[in-house]
C-alpha positions in Angstrom: 176.7 215.6 157.6 177.5 218.2 160.3 174.7 221.2 161.2 175.4 224.2 163.3 172.8 226.6 164.6 173.1 230.4 164.5 170.4 232.5 166.1 170.6 236.1 164.9 170.0 238.3 167.8 172.0 241.1 167.3 169.2 243.3 166.3 167.8 246.6 168.2 164.4 245.5 168.5 163.3 249.3 167.8 159.4 248.6 167.5 159.2 246.9 171.2 160.9 250.0 172.8 161.1 251.3 175.7 161.4 247.5 176.8 164.3 246.8 174.5 165.9 250.0 176.0 167.4 247.8 178.7 166.4 244.1 177.7 167.5 242.7 174.3 164.8 241.5 172.2 165.9 237.5 172.8 166.0 238.0 176.5 162.4 239.5 176.7 160.0 236.5 178.7 157.1 234.8 177.1 155.7 232.9 180.3 158.5 231.3 182.2 161.0 231.3 179.7 162.7 234.3 177.5 162.5 233.7 173.4 166.2 233.2 173.5 165.6 230.2 176.0 163.1 228.3 174.1 165.0 228.4 170.6 167.8 226.7 172.8 165.6 223.9 174.4 164.3 223.4 171.1 167.9 223.0 169.4 169.0 220.5 172.5 165.9 218.4 171.5 167.1 218.5 168.2 170.6 217.4 169.2 172.3 219.9 167.6 175.1 220.4 170.1 176.6 223.7 168.9 175.4 226.9 168.5 176.7 230.5 167.5 174.7 233.5 168.5 175.6 237.3 167.2 175.2 239.9 169.2 175.7 243.6 169.4 172.8 245.4 171.3 173.1 245.1 174.8 175.3 242.1 174.0 176.8 241.6 177.7 173.3 241.2 179.0 172.6 238.1 176.6 176.4 236.7 177.1 175.9 236.8 180.8 172.2 235.3 181.0 173.2 232.2 178.6 176.6 231.9 178.9 178.6 229.0 177.5 175.7 227.4 177.0 176.3 224.6 179.3 173.1 224.9 181.4 171.3 224.2 178.0 173.4 221.0 177.2 174.9 223.1 174.5 177.9 224.5 173.2 177.6 228.3 172.6 180.0 230.7 171.0 179.5 234.6 170.7 180.0 236.6 167.2 180.1 239.7 168.4 179.1 243.0 166.1 181.4 245.6 168.3 180.1 248.8 166.1 176.8 247.9 165.0 174.7 245.4 163.6 175.6 243.8 160.5 172.0 242.7 159.1 171.1 239.2 158.8 173.1 237.9 155.9 175.9 240.4 157.2 176.2 239.0 160.5 176.0 235.3 159.3 178.9 236.2 156.7 181.0 237.5 159.7 180.4 234.7 161.5 181.4 231.9 159.0 185.0 230.9 160.8 183.1 229.8 163.6 181.3 227.2 160.7 184.7 225.6 159.1 183.4 221.8 160.3 180.0 222.0 159.4 178.3 221.0 156.4 174.8 223.1 156.8 173.5 225.8 159.1 170.8 225.8 160.5 169.5 230.1 160.8 167.0 231.0 163.7 165.6 234.6 163.8 165.5 235.1 167.6 162.4 237.2 168.0 160.2 234.1 166.8 157.8 232.1 168.7 157.1 228.8 167.7 156.9 225.2 168.8 158.5 223.7 164.9 160.5 220.9 165.7 164.2 221.3 164.3 164.4 217.6 164.2 162.3 217.5 161.0 164.0 220.2 159.0 164.9 219.0 155.7 168.2 219.7 154.4 168.6 221.4 151.1 169.9 218.6 148.4 171.1 218.9 144.8 170.8 221.8 143.1 169.2 223.4 146.0 171.3 226.2 148.3 168.6 226.4 151.0 165.3 225.0 153.0 163.3 227.5 154.1 160.2 227.1 156.7 157.2 229.4 155.0 153.7 229.6 157.2 150.6 231.0 156.4 150.2 235.0 156.0 149.5 236.4 159.5 151.3 239.8 159.1 149.0 242.8 158.4 152.1 245.1 157.7 152.9 242.4 154.5 149.9 240.4 153.5 151.0 239.5 150.2 153.6 237.4 152.0 157.3 236.5 150.8 157.4 233.4 148.5 154.9 231.0 146.7 155.7 227.4 146.7 155.1 224.4 144.5 156.0 220.5 145.1 158.5 221.7 148.0 160.2 224.2 145.4 160.2 227.6 146.4 159.7 230.9 144.0 158.6 234.4 143.5 156.0 234.0 141.1 153.3 231.9 142.6 149.7 234.1 143.2 149.7 232.6 146.5 152.2 233.3 148.9 153.8 232.4 152.4 155.9 234.4 155.1 159.3 233.0 155.6 159.0 231.9 159.3 162.4 233.0 160.4 163.9 229.7 160.4 165.9 227.7 157.3 169.1 225.8 156.5 171.6 226.9 154.4 174.2 224.8 152.7 177.4 226.5 153.9 179.4 226.0 150.4 176.5 228.4 149.2 177.7 231.0 151.4 181.6 230.3 151.7 182.0 232.1 148.0 179.4 234.3 148.3 179.9 237.4 146.5 176.8 240.1 147.0 176.8 244.0 147.6 173.9 243.5 150.3 173.8 242.3 153.8 170.0 240.9 153.9 169.4 237.5 154.1 165.7 237.9 152.4 167.3 239.8 149.5 169.3 236.7 148.9 166.7 234.5 149.6 164.8 236.0 146.9 167.5 235.9 144.0 168.1 232.4 145.1 164.2 231.7 144.3 163.9 233.3 141.2 166.9 230.8 140.3 165.1 228.1 141.4 167.5 227.3 144.2 164.9 226.6 147.1 163.3 224.0 148.9 161.0 224.7 151.3 157.7 223.3 153.2 155.1 225.0 155.3 154.3 224.8 158.9 150.7 225.0 160.1 151.6 225.1 163.9 151.5 228.1 166.4 153.7 230.7 165.1 154.2 234.3 166.2 156.5 237.4 165.1 157.2 239.4 168.5 158.2 242.1 166.8 155.7 244.6 168.0 153.4 245.1 171.7 150.5 243.7 169.9 152.4 240.6 169.3 154.4 240.3 172.4 150.7 240.6 174.0 149.4 238.0 171.5 151.7 235.4 172.4 151.4 236.0 176.3 147.7 235.5 176.4 148.2 232.2 174.2 150.9 230.8 176.8 148.1 232.1 179.7 145.6 230.1 178.0 148.1 226.9 177.7 149.2 227.4 181.3 
C-alpha cells in the first residue's frame, strides 16, 4: 500500500499576528528549525517520499523556503489555493488529483509541534475510513475534548474525551466519492465517528498546538530546556 502525506499549511494564523503578517505560521522557527521542517524530517524518517503541501497565505515564502523537497530527500508538490484558503477538508479535496497513485493519505496540521513517529501510525482497516491520533486534553479553550475512544474505536459519546492531535491517516477511496456540504475535516470526522467509521490511538508524548503566542513561547521554552 502506498502512503502520501499532506501538510495543511494554507491558513492565515490570525492568532499569531503580527508575526504571521510577514511569516507564514509553518515557517515560524522553534529552536533551529521551522515547524514545517520538523514535519518534513519526520516524514523522511518514516520513509514517506511524496508530500503535498497546500498553500495560500504568503504561499511564495513557503515555496521559496522549502523548494522541491530535494534538501529533505522528498518530492514536494504544492496545491495552491490562490483566491483564499479552502479550510481543512476543502484543501484536501482540492488536491485529490495529486493522490491518484496512493491508497492512504497521512494528514498533518502544520501548526503542531510533536515528536510522534509517523512510522508507527496505523492504517484504517475493514469498515474504518480513517485512523486518528488523539492526545490528552491540554487545550484551555476546549477542555471537553473532541473524541472518546474504546478499544481503538473512536466515538463521540464517551464521557472521557481526548483532543484530536492534527495527525490522521485516511483511506483515500473514502474521499474520492465524498459528497458533503461543508469544508472542515473536523466535521467529517465527527460524522464518521458517530457511524463507527474511525479507529484511533492516544499519544502521550510532547504535543503542542502552536496556535497562540502563549503556546509558541511554551514550546520554545521546552526546546531551550532540551538543548
